[in-house]
C-alpha positions in Angstrom: 0.0 0.0 0.0 3.0 2.3 0.3 4.6 4.3 -2.5 7.6 1.9 -2.5 5.4 -1.2 -2.9 3.5 0.4 -5.8 6.8 1.3 -7.5 8.0 -2.3 -7.1 4.8 -3.7 -8.5 5.0 -1.3 -11.4 8.5 -2.6 -12.1 7.7 -6.3 -11.8 4.1 -6.5 -13.0 3.6 -6.0 -16.7 -0.1 -6.6 -17.5 -1.1 -8.1 -20.9 -2.8 -5.7 -23.3 -6.3 -5.1 -22.1 -5.8 -6.9 -18.8 -5.9 -3.9 -16.6 -5.1 -4.5 -12.9 -7.1 -7.7 -12.5 -4.0 -9.9 -12.7 -2.2 -7.8 -10.2 -5.1 -8.1 -7.8 -4.9 -11.9 -8.1 -1.2 -11.9 -7.3 -1.7 -9.6 -4.4 -4.4 -11.9 -3.0 -2.2 -14.9 -3.5 0.6 -13.3 -1.6 -1.7 -12.3 1.3 -3.1 -15.8 1.5 0.4 -17.3 1.5 1.6 -14.9 4.3 -1.5 -15.8 6.4 -0.8 -19.5 6.0 2.8 -19.0 7.0 1.8 -16.9 10.0 -0.7 -19.6 11.0 1.9 -22.4 10.6 4.5 -20.4 12.7 1.8 -19.8 15.4 1.1 -23.5 15.5 4.8 -24.3 15.7 5.3 -22.0 18.6 2.2 -23.4 20.4 3.5 -26.9 20.0 6.9 -25.9 21.4 5.3 -24.2 24.4 3.2 -27.3 25.1 6.2 -29.5 24.8 8.2 -27.2 27.2 5.2 -27.2 29.6 5.1 -31.0 29.5 8.8 -31.3 30.1 8.6 -28.9 33.1 5.8 -30.9 34.6 7.7 -34.1 34.2 10.8 -32.5 35.8 8.6 -31.3 38.7 7.1 -34.7 39.2 10.6 -36.3 39.2 11.9 -33.7 41.7 8.9 -34.4 44.0 9.6 -38.2 43.8 13.3 -37.6 44.6 12.4 -35.3 47.5 10.0 -38.0 49.0 12.8 -40.6 48.6 15.2 -38.3 50.4 12.8 -37.8 53.2 12.2 -41.5 53.5 15.9 -42.2 53.6 16.5 -39.6 56.3 13.7 -41.0 58.4 15.1 -44.5 58.2 18.7 -43.4 58.7 17.8 -41.4 61.8 16.0 -44.3 63.3 19.0 -46.7 62.6 21.5 -44.2 64.0 19.5 -43.4 67.1 19.3 -47.0 68.2 23.0 -47.5 68.9 23.3 -44.0 70.3 20.6 -44.8 72.8 22.4 -48.0 73.7 25.6 -46.0 74.3 23.7 -43.7 76.6 22.2 -46.6 78.5 25.6 -48.4 79.0 27.2 -45.1 80.1 24.5 -44.7 82.7 25.0 -48.2 84.0 28.7 -47.6 84.3 28.1 -44.3 86.1 25.8 -46.1 88.6 28.6 -48.5 89.5 26.7 -51.6 88.2 30.0 -53.1 86.9 32.1 -51.9 89.8 33.4 -48.8 91.5 34.0 -45.8 89.2 37.1 -43.6 89.8 36.9 -39.8 89.4 38.9 -39.9 86.1 36.6 -42.6 84.7 33.6 -40.6 85.8 35.0 -37.6 84.0 35.4 -39.8 80.8 31.8 -40.9 81.1 30.7 -37.3 81.2 32.6 -36.6 78.0 31.2 -39.7 76.3 27.7 -38.6 77.3 28.3 -35.1 75.9 29.6 -36.5 72.6 26.7 -38.9 72.4 24.2 -36.1 72.8 26.0 -33.9 70.3 25.9 -36.7 67.7 22.2 -37.2 68.4 21.8 -33.4 67.8 23.6 -33.7 64.4 21.2 -36.5 63.4 18.3 -34.3 64.3 19.8 -31.4 62.4 20.0 -33.6 59.2 16.2 -34.2 59.6 15.7 -30.5 60.0 17.0 -29.9 56.5 13.8 -31.4 55.1 11.8 -29.2 57.4 13.8 -26.1 56.4 13.0 -26.8 52.7 9.3 -26.9 53.5 9.5 -23.8 55.7 8.8 -25.8 58.9 12.0 -25.4 60.8 11.5 -25.5 64.5 13.5 -23.7 67.2 13.5 -24.4 71.0 14.1 -20.9 72.1 14.7 -20.3 75.8 17.1 -18.7 78.2 20.5 -20.4 77.7 23.3 -19.7 80.3 26.3 -18.9 78.1 28.8 -20.3 80.6 27.0 -23.7 80.4 26.8 -23.7 76.6 30.5 -22.9 76.3 31.4 -25.6 78.9 29.4 -28.2 76.9 31.2 -27.3 73.7 34.7 -27.4 75.1 35.1 -31.2 75.5 33.9 -31.7 71.9 36.6 -29.5 70.4 39.5 -30.1 72.8 40.8 -33.3 71.0 41.2 -31.3 67.7 42.9 -28.5 69.6 45.2 -30.9 71.4 46.2 -32.7 68.2 47.5 -29.4 66.8 49.0 -28.2 70.1 46.8 -25.1 70.1 46.4 -23.0 73.2 42.7 -22.6 74.0 41.0 -20.2 76.4 37.4 -19.4 77.1 36.2 -16.3 78.9 32.6 -16.8 79.9 32.4 -13.5 81.8 30.8 -10.6 80.0 33.1 -7.9 79.0 31.4 -4.5 78.8 32.4 -1.9 76.3 33.8 0.2 79.1 36.1 -2.6 80.2 34.1 -3.9 83.2 33.7 -7.7 83.5 30.5 -9.2 84.7 29.2 -12.9 84.9 27.9 -13.9 81.5 24.1 -13.8 81.6 21.7 -16.1 79.8 21.0 -15.6 76.1 17.6 -16.1 74.4 18.5 -18.8 71.9 18.1 -22.4 70.7 20.7 -24.1 72.8 21.5 -26.9 70.4 21.8 -24.7 67.4 23.9 -22.1 69.3 26.3 -24.9 70.4 26.4 -26.2 66.8 27.4 -22.7 65.5 30.1 -22.4 68.2 31.4 -25.9 67.4 31.6 -25.1 63.6 33.5 -21.9 64.3 35.9 -23.6 66.7 36.4 -26.6 64.3 37.4 -24.1 61.5 39.7 -22.3 63.9 41.4 -25.5 64.8 41.7 -26.6 61.2 43.2 -23.4 59.8 45.5 -22.4 62.7 49.1 -23.6 62.5 50.3 -25.8 65.4 51.3 -23.8 68.4 48.8 -21.1 67.7 46.0 -19.8 69.9 42.2 -20.0 69.8 40.1 -17.8 72.1 36.4 -17.4 72.9 34.9 -14.5 74.8 31.5 -12.8 75.4 31.0 -9.1 74.9 28.0 -6.8 74.8 27.1 -5.5 71.4 27.9 -1.8 71.4 25.2 -1.3 68.7 22.4 -3.1 70.6 22.3 -3.3 74.4 19.9 -6.3 74.3 22.3 -8.4 72.2 25.5 -10.4 73.2 28.3 -11.3 70.9 30.1 -14.6 71.4 33.4 -14.1 69.6 35.8 -16.9 68.3 39.2 -15.7 67.4 42.4 -17.4 66.3 45.9 -16.8 65.1 45.3 -18.7 61.8 45.4 -17.7 58.2 42.1 -15.8 58.4 39.4 -15.5 55.8 40.2 -14.0 52.4 38.6 -10.6 51.8 36.7 -11.8 48.8 35.0 -14.5 50.8 33.8 -12.4 53.7 30.4 -11.7 52.1 29.8 -15.4 51.5 30.8 -17.0 54.8 27.3 -17.0 56.2 25.6 -18.4 53.1 
C-alpha cells in the first residue's frame, strides 16, 4: 500500500494488453493468503513448542517431588537406625556411672561425662539432618529459651579439645561478660536455641582448629554488642590464616 510497494509492482508486473489491474489483484491476494498461511503455521509451531516445554517442566517437577520424597524417607530410616546404637551407648554409660559393673574412679567418671556429651552432640547432628527437610518446606522448629552462656560454652569445650590438642593449640574461654567500658560481669543467659547455638560455636571452633598452625592460639569470649544493648556477641578468634577478603560476604551463606 505504500509508495515503495506500488513502485516495485510497477517494475515487476507488466499486464497483458487489455488486462488492466485484475491480474495484479490476483497476485496480491495470493501473496496475502500465503503470508497468512505462513503466520498460522508459525503460530502452531510456537504453540506446539510451548506445550512440549510445559510437559517437560511438569515431568521434571514430578521427578523432583519423587526424589524429595525418597530423600525424606531415607533420612527418616537413617535417623532411626543411628538413634538405636546411640541410645544404647547412653544406656551403658548410665549403667557404668551407677557402678553396676564396679566402682568408678573420678577420672573414669569424667570420661563418662565426656562420652555422654559426645553422644548427645551426635544425636543433635542427626536431628539437624532431619531438620533440612523441614527447612526446605518452611517448617524449621526452634526451641528458644534462656541459655546460660557459661554452660553452653562448657558443653562445647570437651567436643573441640581433641582437635585443639592434636595441633598443640592454646585454647582459652572467657565466659564472663566484657562490657564496652572494660568492666567484667558474669555472663548472663542468652535467648536462643541451645543446640543450634552450640552447633554454631562448634563449627566456628572446628574451623579455627583446622586453619590455625600448630602452636597457635584460639580464644572465645563474650561481649556486649555496642550497637544493641539487648544483644550479646560470642566471639571466636584465632591466630590462623584468616578469611580472604573476597570470601567475607559469602561465609554465612
